[in-house]
N, C-alpha and C positions, 0 to 999 in steps of 0.2 A: 487494409484501410488506405495505405499509400504505397506508391511504387518504391522501388529500391532507392535507398538514401545513402549518402555518405556516412550517416551517423548511426545506422542500425544494422545489426547482423542480417545477412541475406536470408537466413533460415526463417524469419518471421514474416515475410511478405508474400502474401497471395500463394504460398506453397511453391514459389519459384526457388529452386535450389541453385545458387551461384557458387561454383567451385573454381579454384584456380588450376586444378589439375583434371585431367580427363578421367572420369570415373567409369568409363565404359569397360575398362579392363577388369573391373571387379564384378561386372554384371554376369550373373549366372542364371540363365533361364532354363528351367526344367519343365517338361510337359508331362502331365500325369498320364499314365497309360489309359487307353480307351477301354471301356468295359466290354467284355465279350458278350455277344448277343446269346440269349438263351435259345435252347432248341425249339421252344414253342413259338419263337418269333418267325414269322414268314419273311420278314424283311428287316435287315439290320437297321436299328434306329441310330441316327447320328446325334450324338450328345456332345455338344461343344464344351470343351474343358478349357478354362482360362489358364493362361500362363502365369507363373508366379516367380518371384525372385527371392533369393536368400539375403540379398543386400538392400532391397528397396521395398517400400510399402506400396500400397495400391495407388497412391497419388504421385509416385515417382520419387519421393523423398527417401533418404537413407532410412533404414529400419529404425523405428523408435524402440528404445530399450527401457523406458521408464516403468516402474513398478509402483505398487501401493505405497511402499516405504519411501521411495524417492519423491513421489508426488506429495506425500504427507510432510516430508522434510522441507520441500519447497514452500508449502503453505505455512508451516510453523515459522520458517525464516522470514517470510514476507509479512506475517501478521505481528509477531513479537518485535516491536520497535519502540519508538519514542512515546507511542500512546500509553504504554504501561506506566509511565512516569506520573500520569495524572490520575491514575485509578484510586489511590488512597484518598485524594481530595474528593473524588466523585463519591466514594463510599461514605466519606464524612458528611457530605450534603444529604445523602439518602438515609443513612443509619444502618444498623446491623440487620434490620429486617428487609427493607426495600433494596439496599445495596446489592447483596448477593442475588436476590431474586431478579433484579434488573439485568445483571450480568448473565444469569442462566437463560433468561428470556431472549436476550440478544443472541446468545449462542445458539439457541434452538431455531430462531428465525433464520439466522445465517446458515445454519446447517441444512434447513429445509429448502431455502431458496437456492443454495449452492447445488443441491441435488437436482432441482428443476433446471438450473443453468447447464449443468453437465450433460443433460439429455438433449441440449440444443447444439452439442458439438458437431453432430452429423445431421444433415437434412435427410428426411425420409427414413430409410432403414437405419436403426441404431447401430448396426454392425458394419454395413457396407455403404451407407449413404455418403454424400459429398461432405468433406470435412470443412469446418470453419476454423481458421487458424488463430483469429483474434476475437475479442469481445465484439468489436465493430463488425467484423465479418458475420458473426452470428446475428447481430441486430439487422444488418442489411439483408441477409438471407431469409430471415423469419418475419420481419416487420416491414422493412423498406420504407420508402417515402420520406416524409419530413422527420420521422422519428430517428432516422440514421443521423441526420444533421444535429438534432436535439441531443442525442446521446454523445456525439462528438464534442459539442459545446460544453456539456456537463463534465465530460472527462477532462477536457483541457482547462476549464475553470478550476476543477479540482486539483489538477497538477500544478497550476499556477499558485493556488492557495497552499498546497503542500510545500512548495519552495519558500513561501513566506514563513510558514510555520516552522520549517527546519531552520531558517535563519534565526528566528527568535529562540528556538530551543538550543541551538549551538551557542549563541551569545550568552544565554542564561547559564549554561554549563561552564563557559569560559570565565564568567564572573564568579561562579561558585568556587572555582579553583583558587581564584585570587582571594575571595572572601574567607574561605576555610583557613588559609594561611594567616590572614589578618586577624581573624577571630581567635585563632590558637595563640598567637603571639600576645594579644591583648587580654587573653582569658575572658573574652566576651564583653569587655568593657567598651571597645571601639565599635560603633555601628557599621563601620567600613562601607559607607555609601559610595557608589560609583555608577557611572552612566553605561548603559549597554551599547551606546552608539559606536564607540571605537571597536568593540568586539564584533559587531555586525559588519562594520566596514572591512575588518580584517578577514572575516569569513567570506564576504563578498568578493574581495580580491582573489582569494583562493579559488572560488568558483568561477570567476572570470577566466582564470588561467586553465582550469580543468575543462571548462566548456568549449575551449578551442580545439580539443582533441577530435578530429573528424570521425573516427570510428571508436566509440567507447568500449566496444567489445575487445579492443586491444588490451584494455585494463580489466579483464575478467577477474583478475586476482583481487581487485579492489572490492568487488561484491562479496567475495569470500571473507575478506577482512572485516567488511561491514557487518556481515552476519555474525561472525565471532564476537565482535564488539557489542552487538545487540544483546546477545546472551550474557555477556560479561557484566554489563551494567545492570541488566534486569536481575541477575542472580545476586549481585552486590546489594541492590535495593532490597531484595527479599531478605537477605541475610542480616542487613542492618536493622530491618524492621523487627525480625525475630529477636535480635540482640537487645534492641531498645525495650521491647516488651518484657524481656527477662529482667532487665535492669529495673524497670518500673514495678515488677512483682505482680502486675495485674494487667488486664486488657482495659484500655480506655475506650471512651465512646458511649453512645446511648442507642436505644432501639430506633429512635426517630432522627438521628443525625444532629447536626449543629443546632444548639439551643438558641431560641429567640431571646434577645436581651442585648444590652450594651449597644454595639453598632449593627447588630443583626435584627432588622425589622421583619415583620411577617412577609412583607412584599419582597424584600431581599432574599429571604429564606426560600420563598417560592421560585424566584428567578434562578437562584443558584441550584436548586434541586432539579429544574428542567434542563439547566445548562449541563448538569452532570450526565444526563441522558446522551447529549451530544458527545461528551468525552468518552463514554463507554462505546458508542457507535463508532467513533473514530478508531478505537483499539481493535475492532473486529473487521475493519475494512480490508478485504482482499479479493472480492468477487471480480473486480475489473481485470485481474490477471489469471483468473481460474481457467479460462479457455486456453490461454498460452501454456499453462502448466499441464493441462489435459493433453495438449498437443505433443507432449514428450512421452506419453504413456504408450506402451506396446499393446498390440491386440493379436489374437484373442486372449482373454475374454474382452467383450465390448468395453470401450474406454469409459463409458459412464458408470459401469459396474465397479471398475477399479477406483474411479474418482469417488464413488459413494463411500467406499471403505476408507479411502485416504482422507476425505473431509471429515468423516466421523472420528478417526483417530486424531487428526490434527486439531480439530475444534475441541475435542475432549481434553487433550493435553494443554492447549492454550487456555481454555477456561479454568482448568485447575491451577495453572500458573498465575493467571490473572486474579483468581480468587485469593490465592496466597499473598500476592504482592499487594493487592488493594486492601484486603482485610488486615494483614499484618501491619501495613503502614497506618491504617486507621487505629488499630489496637495500640500502636506505639505512640501516636501523637494526639489521638482523640479529635476534638473539634478544631485543633490547631494544625491538622494535617496540611502540609504545604501543597501548592499547585503542582510542584515538581518535587518528587520525594527525595531527590538527591541534592536539592539545594538547601536543605535544612542543616543547621550547624550545631546540632546537639551532640555530635559524636567527637568531642574534642580529643579524646584519647586515640581515635582512629581516623583522624582527618585525612591521612594519606590514602586510606581506602576510598574515601569520597573523591579524592583527587584522581585516583585510577579510574573510578566509575565515570567521572565527568570527562576525563580524556577519552575514554571509550565512546562516550556519547558523541563527542566532537568528531572523532574519526569515523564513526558510523554515519553521521549526518553529512559529512563531506562527500562520501560515496553515494549515499542514498539520494542526495540532492541531484546528482548527475543522472542516476538511474531513472529517477521519476521525470526529469526534465528532457531527457533525450528524445522521447516520442514527440513532445511539443516542438522542440527544435527542428526535428526532421519534417514534421508536417508543414511548418512555415516555410522551410527552405524548399521543399518540393513544390509547394503551391506557387512560390515565387519563380521557380525555374519554369513552370508551365505558363505563368503569367507573362514573364519577360524572358523568353528563351534566347533572345539575341543580345541581351545585356551582358557586357563583359563584367560589370560589377557583380552581377548575380551569379553568372555561370562559370567564369573562368577561374582556374586554380593555378597558383604560382608556386613553383618548387623552390624551397629555401633550404640550403644545406645547413645542417646543425654542426658546428665545429666540435671536434674531438669525440663525436659520437658515431661517425661513419654512416649517418642516415640523413634523411631530409624530411621536411615538413611541407605538406600541401596547404598553402594559404589561400583561403577564399575570402575576399573582402566583405561580401555580404554576411557570411557566417561570423566574421570577426566583429562587425558592427552590430548585427542583430542580436547575437548572444550576449554581447557586452551590455547592450541596452537592457535586455531582459533581466540580467543579474542585477544591474543597477536599480532597475524598477522594483524588483522584489525586495532589495535591501532597503530602499527608501520607505516602502510601505511598511516593512518590519520595524523600521525606526519610528514611524508614526504610530504604530499599533503594537507595541512590544508586550502584549498580554497573552501569555502562553495558553492558559486555560480557555480563555474566550475564543482565541483563534482555533484551538483544537476542537472546541464545541461547534464552531461554525463549520469547519471542515467535515466533522463527523455527520452533522445534519445535512450538509449539501450532498454528500456522497452516499449516505446509507440508503435512503429510500429509493432514489432513481436507479442507482447502479446495483444495489444488493437485493432490492425487492421488486420495483416496478418492471424494469426490462426483463429480468428472468421470468417473472410471472407471465407477462404478455407474450414473450417468446415461446414459453411452454404451451400456452393456450393455442397459439398459432401453429406450432409444430405438431401437437397432438390432435389438432382440429377439434377442440372441446367446444361444444355449443354453448350459446348464451343461455342463462337462466337454469342450467343444469346444476346439480348439487355441487359438483366439483368447481364449476365456474363461480358460483356464489361464494363458496369457501375461500377461494383464492382472492376474489375481489374484496371480501371482508378483511383478509390479511393485508391486502394492498392499501385499503383506506385506513386501517388502524395504524399501520407504519407511517403513512403519510401524516396522520394527525400527530404522532409522536415526533416526527421530523420537524414539523412546523413549530411545535411547542419548543423543542430543543433550540431550533434556530432563533426564535424570538428571545429565549433566555440568554443565549450567547450574545446576541446583538445588544440586548439590554445591559449585559455585563460590560461590553466594550464602551457603550455610551456612559455608563456609570464611572468606569476607570478614566475616561477622557476628561471628566470634570476636574480631576486633581493632577493629571499627568501634564508635563511640560515637554512638548515635542522637541527633539534634537538637543535635549539638555545634555551638557558635557560635564 
């Protein structure tokens, strides 16, 4: 998608491997023996045998070593995140019947379209064709034209929205830590009202500092920590849901979800139900990184066969986990299931467990914010370098020695200004729209249909050269249009939720 950047590892750009050491000493070329001509042949046939290497793949990169299990673990780590926190609320809006059905349907659609997308990793022959290293590479190779630009715009808008959503989620968890302590001390008598603004500002300051790291791959350990934190708070949420249900002695909730009455009008019930679709879609979003994960898988067998097994395993595990978290949360709280399952304060005897879970969320989101924003940072910076190649402000880097560390920092003024402005902008928007469920619904709706359904379907049709009006073409287009309809409905519901919340919300309230 872009050339080598200061901000991204070299291994993910156009298949160009940049190493600081000479790798030629490891190259071991072996030539397969030529077959002996049979006695019946009057003239020996020359059969060219390609050379191969024990250290490098057919594209010149180091041998890929990924397996079904490593690919599945990457997908599970990427999928299980902050989206799990809103599933109990989503099930509460849909009820015991529609809630689980919707999660299963989204899982099946994601599984099917992921298999279509995995077959677009190579162009032409599925075993020896040219590799596509990123999602954008696959779109460019199979579709080209304006759809490449459209895909890029959707991706970057989605990344920008994720940054806003993570800022909101982090501030919510920070407030939850404060509120659990306050509620425990007052035995629930003090409402403990507070503004999220200062917490968002604190999170933004942290991200401004981290965003100045030129090569985020230097902090690879932060991604591992973030993954561990993700499983930690998800497991705690599940455990507390089970505990609360056991304390209640029964499962709460109804077949149709939140009941109409009091402040729940039929119209509000409808909007919240379709908004729940966006929340579920957000929880399953991972297609945008599937090609990158597939690029770590070894062959033979063909990479798409390995990914078919990996996606089946990972989506099955994820769906089971989501069903448990969403359903147990609804069973514990019924119609009053909170938008964020870990911000409820009904566990006074175990408030410290909630604090651990919310600390885990904050740590996870600190790292996840950077992981998601680095591609956007890199795109803007490389575009600026091409636009103004002679500008000292854009191009030059200044070496600054760091005292007592024995190292130095490469300061680029454009990077400093641009990334700081980006974090400030996402923080301000989060302060204006601090509605976790509504924002999650919007992000899920914006990303699900185009990135999970439309582009995989269109690329598969182009790659396999499936003709128009054939049965396969009609089936895929029906899937395409159906998911588009669901996306539009979910988007409208989430936007309606934001507009409704803005009627009573006071921006920048301290």
